[in-house]
TORTORDREN-390122 format. One line per 10 residues: number of its first residue (from 0); their letters; for each residue z, y, x of N, C-alpha, C. Coordinates in steps of 0.001 Angstrom, whole numbers. Each point is the difference from the previous one (the first is absolute). Layout:
% residues N
NUM	a	Z Y X Z Y X Z Y X; ...
% end
This chain:
% residues 221
0	mnilndlipm	140849 108233 90105 -1256 -288 721 -1169 -3 -985; -1003 755 308 -1177 81 -850 -1138 -771 671; -335 -1150 -585 -1025 -854 599 -1342 720 78; -277 867 -986 -1284 692 -25 -202 854 1244; 1089 505 560 -110 842 1192 -433 -799 1226; 226 -1325 -45 -332 -850 1139 -1393 -609 -90; -691 232 -1113 -1324 -581 -173 -1026 722 872; -900 -776 590 -1076 546 819 -1243 102 -872; -589 1182 -121 -1209 132 -824 -1100 -941 495; -629 -700 -941 -1064 -934 343 -1353 647 -266
10	rrediykigy	-915 -209 914 -1357 476 -168 -886 -1163 -424; -1118 348 -646 -954 -1025 -402 -449 -806 1208; -189 667 1131 -461 -667 1225 1012 -1009 538; 1289 173 -371 1025 -935 461 -57 -1324 -747; -614 15 -1175 12 -1173 -870 -1357 -698 -11; -1069 789 -154 -1330 -560 -149 -774 133 1308; -984 -819 149 -767 -60 1243 -1448 403 -250; -753 174 1093 -1410 334 -130 -802 -1258 -298; -1181 208 -586 -891 -1121 -277 -894 -263 1193; 172 -1126 655 -785 -326 1182 -1364 -549 -411
20	paknaympfl	-1005 116 877 -1344 -490 -346 -7 -1515 -149; -984 -465 -752 -102 -1424 -298 -238 -811 1266; 782 -1051 180 -208 -914 1120 -1131 -982 -305; -196 -279 -1281 -1057 -905 -434 -810 678 -1101; -1270 -328 -53 -877 593 -1008 427 -435 -1395; -87 912 -935 368 -253 -1393 -1274 -350 -759; -82 -1222 -525 -1236 -506 -570 -547 842 -1154; 823 524 -911 -577 851 -1057 -752 1209 547; 469 566 1132 -715 1116 607 -1360 -451 516; -25 -1164 642 -1255 -508 539 -986 -310 -1127
30	ryvlkyadqd	490 -563 -1081 -886 -285 -1134 -568 1287 -585; 787 1060 25 -469 1287 -513 -1141 537 870; 114 -171 1302 -1081 417 895 -1254 -822 -280; 157 -1305 -121 -1144 -882 -217 -718 299 -1312; 722 580 -938 -585 360 -1299 -1046 1097 141; 154 859 1003 -888 1159 135 -842 1 1268; 364 -773 991 -673 71 1298 -1149 -989 98; -1059 444 659 -1101 -881 390 230 -447 1440; -627 -1095 365 287 -596 1297 -355 911 1167; -988 866 -175 -402 870 1105 695 1354 -39
40	dkildlggge	988 174 -869 719 1266 -88 911 213 1204; 105 1251 422 952 390 1033 1209 612 -696; 1196 -468 352 1217 354 -729 1002 659 932; 623 1061 -496 1101 653 709 1304 -327 -707; 894 -652 716 1336 -305 -516 916 1137 439; 117 1012 -847 703 1230 356 1489 -144 -307; 833 267 1009 1421 -292 -146 232 -1490 44; -809 -662 811 -31 -1467 18 1126 -658 764; 923 787 558 1165 -580 659 -368 -900 1164; 522 -1206 -21 -201 -944 1094 -1309 -774 -103
50	gshslelkrf	-816 350 -989 -1325 -600 -97 -53 -1351 -674; 1007 -335 -793 24 -1318 -635 -1164 -189 -972; -265 1010 -825 -1117 -111 -932 -1333 145 725; -26 859 1003 -1227 166 779 -421 -1315 648; 968 -719 555 -296 -1269 666 -606 -1001 -973; 567 -109 -1187 -522 -959 -984 -1397 394 -452; -230 1297 -206 -1329 447 -405 -1015 -228 1122; 443 144 1231 -871 -313 1134 -362 -1474 -6; 961 -849 -328 -265 -1440 -72 -977 -337 -1116; -5 836 -1043 -960 -175 -1089 -1396 459 399
60	gfkivcadin	-107 630 1170 -1302 429 480 -302 1470 -173; 956 781 -460 -241 1424 -185 138 757 1317; -722 1114 97 186 942 1099 1189 879 -380; 1090 -114 730 1253 630 -411 568 855 1118; 517 1160 -369 695 884 926 1355 328 -616; 1050 -85 800 1357 313 -450 436 1320 634; 605 877 -805 519 1268 521 1401 216 -560; 894 463 863 1371 270 -422 589 1051 930; 955 763 -492 599 1061 810 1038 -529 984; 448 -1238 -210 1053 -578 833 -615 -765 1183
70	pdyiklsqek	188 462 1233 -622 -668 1151 517 -1420 236; 1254 -260 -368 536 -1350 173 -709 -986 -930; -280 433 -1220 -723 -864 -938 -1423 -247 491; -639 1052 484 -1383 -134 455 -96 -910 1224; 979 55 860 6 -894 1153 20 -1457 -452; 821 -305 -999 68 -1366 -535 -1312 -390 -670; -612 961 -688 -1282 -269 -641 -1071 -291 1042; -14 771 1079 -979 -226 1072 204 -1349 657; 1259 -414 133 293 -1307 598 -521 -1157 -851; -214 272 -1288 -568 -1013 -894 -1524 -45 81
80	gvesyvmdas	-558 911 792 -1450 31 139 -704 876 -1008; 746 870 -661 -573 907 -993 -311 1334 665; -1172 559 -264 -328 1348 470 938 991 -692; 854 653 761 1089 782 -582 191 1303 755; 397 1046 -761 163 1325 593 1253 684 -540; 692 696 891 1103 856 -422 -610 1277 -558; 296 298 -1262 -667 1119 -639 817 498 -1178; 6 1315 -191 620 628 -1160 -980 -92 -1162; 414 -617 -1085 -904 -232 -1127 -442 1283 -685; 703 1093 234 -367 1262 -641 -1043 780 805
90	tldfadnsfd	-258 -443 1232 -1030 633 838 -710 -1096 801; -822 -753 -650 -634 -1160 624 -1066 409 1009; -26 -699 1106 -976 250 1047 -1212 -907 -196; -536 0 -1215 -1200 -756 -326 -991 942 -678; -1277 -247 197 -1029 824 -625 -78 -288 -1497; -628 889 -723 -207 -197 -1438 -749 -1309 -241; 395 -689 -1062 -688 -1226 -434 -53 -1063 1096; 1054 -106 796 39 -972 1086 229 -1430 -487; 591 -134 -1203 364 -1318 -513 -525 -165 -1430; -247 -1239 -354 -376 -273 -1386 1211 73 -914
100	ivllfevleh	1121 -553 472 1212 -74 -823 1202 419 831; 865 787 -603 1270 376 623 1131 -613 -822; 927 -647 682 1165 -603 -646 1219 886 203; 705 273 -1076 1295 690 52 1014 -895 -711; 408 -1055 683 907 -970 -594 1446 372 341; 757 399 -1021 1412 349 151 172 1136 1016; -775 1048 -160 34 1137 920 482 1277 -688; -552 315 -1152 222 1309 -619 1458 262 -356; 764 -1047 -236 1411 202 -337 835 411 1204; -574 -124 1196 762 264 1224 -184 1408 564
110	vknfkkilke	-1004 736 -463 -375 1230 691 5 1197 -946; 542 1116 478 55 1207 -817 -1385 608 -195; -853 -140 996 -1327 611 -74 -1045 -988 -512; 331 -757 -1040 -890 -1065 -456 -1330 547 -538; -20 1238 -475 -1260 562 -500 -991 222 1143; 501 398 1156 -872 145 1159 -578 -1352 416; 822 -1032 -134 -455 -1337 369 -1081 -489 -957; 154 290 -1277 -1039 -360 -962 -1298 737 300; 116 1274 343 -1183 805 315 -714 -546 1236; 753 -361 1017 -579 -560 1216 -603 -1384 -258
120	skrvarkyvl	658 -784 -813 -515 -1335 -327 -1357 109 -691; -101 942 -929 -1281 208 -686 -1063 465 985; 374 841 950 -970 543 948 -633 -1084 861; 793 -964 439 -524 -1005 941 -549 -1232 -712; 118 -72 -1331 -463 -1173 -757 -1379 250 -601; -779 -1062 -89 -1316 77 -633 -5 -562 -1415; 883 -988 -260 -59 -688 -1292 1299 111 -791; 1088 -532 564 1247 -71 -752 1208 350 857; 1025 491 -682 1346 67 561 871 -886 -884; 603 -1010 597 861 -937 -732 1452 325 305
130	itvpnsegyk	809 83 -1046 1369 496 133 976 -927 -710; 1143 -222 615 1128 -608 -710 1248 831 270; 830 121 -1023 1312 643 128 974 -742 -910; 1289 33 309 983 -572 -923 -21 750 -1323; 188 -723 -1077 27 592 -1339 1410 480 -327; 106 1233 -459 1317 554 -347 215 94 -1501; -920 -544 -753 80 76 -1456 814 -1160 -567; 768 272 -1036 686 -1059 -739 1263 -526 627; 564 738 959 1208 -506 651 1174 -112 -965; -12 791 -1059 1096 -62 -970 -10 -1313 -783
140	dlgphltydh	-1132 -687 2 -105 -1265 -729 465 -1192 825; 356 231 1259 393 -1112 856 1343 -598 -394; 826 787 -641 1319 -492 -393 1098 739 726; 1237 -175 -432 1129 704 625 192 -404 1456; 296 996 824 305 -195 1421 -1193 -501 814; -1214 113 -553 -1188 -444 729 -934 1180 224; -718 -40 1105 -1005 1011 278 -1046 -586 933; -1110 699 183 -1000 -448 956 537 162 1417; -296 -965 855 491 103 1370 -623 1167 748; -1214 393 -395 -632 1102 730 651 1348 -317
150	flavdhvnff	803 74 -1049 773 1215 -248 1067 206 1080; 344 -1062 691 1111 34 942 -438 203 1446; -1283 -115 264 -485 146 1376 104 1458 432; 629 238 1129 258 1380 427 -1279 725 407; -1059 -740 338 -1228 650 437 -1017 160 -1125; 402 -282 -1228 -875 271 -1137 310 1403 -523; -997 868 69 202 1397 -409 -789 355 -1256; -909 -871 -418 -778 219 -1223 122 -1224 -896; 53 250 -1304 144 -1078 -969 -1031 218 -1104; -831 -1028 -234 -1138 142 -890 116 -915 -1213
160	akkdlkvvls	-202 584 -1177 -329 -768 -1184 -1527 26 -128; -541 -809 -881 -1454 -88 -132 -609 1360 -300; 596 742 -915 -554 1305 -376 54 982 1172; 1029 -104 833 119 896 1163 -1128 -251 995; -249 -1275 276 -1040 -334 965 -1372 412 -523; -220 -138 -1293 -1279 408 -589 -211 1507 139; 1052 763 -213 -104 1455 143 -353 374 1441; 669 -635 953 -257 289 1411 -1434 -354 372; -456 -1179 -392 -1344 -435 366 -1070 870 -647; 279 525 -1184 -980 837 -695 -297 1288 752
170	eyfekfevek	877 400 920 -234 1203 794 -1082 -204 1053; -263 -1278 359 -914 -266 1108 -1167 -911 -372; 142 -762 -1069 -1023 -982 -341 -415 153 -1466; -1308 -117 -243 -491 50 -1373 139 -1357 -692; -187 -1067 770 84 -1345 -561 1122 -777 680; 932 -475 -782 1100 -800 549 627 -812 -1124; 694 -1044 387 741 -838 -940 1372 -296 583; 1013 15 -852 1366 -343 408 507 -1074 -942; 547 -1070 561 539 -1071 -825 1383 -419 482; 808 -390 -957 1299 -573 338 -183 -1486 281
180	aepivrivga	688 -493 1032 -158 -1400 394 1323 -562 487; -2 -1301 232 1174 -736 453 1144 119 -1018; -174 -648 -1148 1007 84 -1061 1335 -592 420; 1065 621 -454 1350 -510 238 366 -868 -1196; -19 -1308 193 212 -922 -1112 1243 -864 184; 719 225 1067 1218 -765 232 1184 652 -703; 929 -806 -456 1239 482 -586 1135 -325 966; 679 1030 461 1077 -187 974 1094 -874 -599; 386 -1042 736 1069 -875 -443 -468 -1180 -835; -1255 23 -437 -516 -1102 -812 -327 -1197 885
190	pkffnyiimg	87 -1227 -542 -357 -1185 782 -1438 77 496; -248 -622 1148 -1320 75 611 -1086 -532 -926; 284 -1111 -691 -1015 -594 -870 -370 947 -1136; 971 808 -457 -255 948 -1086 -952 1102 466; 202 463 1220 -900 1030 537 -1397 -558 241; -95 -1273 365 -1316 -609 144 -726 -25 -1343; 724 -271 -1066 -593 -9 -1338 -511 1388 -364; 807 1022 300 -394 1373 -309 -1262 383 779; -57 -376 1287 -1174 310 804 -1238 -718 -539; 196 -1236 -460 -1112 -738 -576 -509 636 -1278
200	lhklrlfrsk	910 451 -839 -389 672 -1244 -735 1300 288; 421 675 1075 -674 1246 358 -1427 -273 457; -201 -1038 781 -1344 -336 460 -896 -388 -1162; 587 -612 -1029 -760 -384 -1194 -157 1158 -977; 576 1147 369 -40 1212 -827 711 -184 -1332; 995 -878 -3 833 -184 -1183 1281 821 94; 183 618 1162 1165 867 229 -457 1149 876; 404 1220 -350 -371 1176 765 1238 682 556; -3 228 1288 1118 682 624 -101 1503 -221; 1144 660 -152 26 1454 -104 -56 663 1376
210	nyyrlyavae	343 -757 1007 165 575 1328 -999 -579 997; -587 887 773 -934 -392 1048 447 654 1298; -30 -773 1054 587 443 1250 -872 981 773; -1322 -109 -156 -884 764 883 -1175 592 -769; -529 1101 529 -1221 615 -518 -1128 -224 997; -1161 -390 -528 -1203 -168 792 -1038 1007 -483; -658 668 929 -1007 996 -373 -1233 -140 860; -1151 207 -614 -1270 72 721 -622 1346 -343; -341 757 1022 -650 1297 -168 -1391 -80 615; -987 374 -789 -1379 -59 465 -377 1331 654
220	v	-600 -101 1171 -375 1212 750 -1387 472 -421
% end
């Protein structure tokens, strides 16, 4: 009996799952918006999913519109009281310069036509396009048997290191900045108090992490 003959081939989709939209707003994203937005700015949350970030920005007093290609997500966003539209991000049904700021939070890693989305985002923005994507740099430094969780998501089709994102943005924007953020300072298996010490040292800039989980970019229109 040959056990290998009885094995069923496994697909990536059988093991890993898709990344669902945020149920709650992620505070670092909101702080990034507040860094660049004025109170009277009109903002497009492109690929905004269920409108979690849009809702919080609306509560902050911003004029916010959420757009996503998934009608089920948009229905949930509308139920939250957010102005929301089902729309393909690569062919937006908005006029040029319709918004002051366009948000692309955790979007570009999901779509094959991300360059079209960047082009459309620039077209409808007057001031800035704000972008976040998972960072794919430095995974070899994580240690044996470890990797970034976003490498495992079946709906992630693009993977960006800082230099990659800079090259892409340079095709559409003259002025932009890309920074690594959200340092990985925990040691797997270490006592909780030890990781608290490491995080404290990092905040005091007495310890620098080699690994950062996410890339943040601002592109000026």
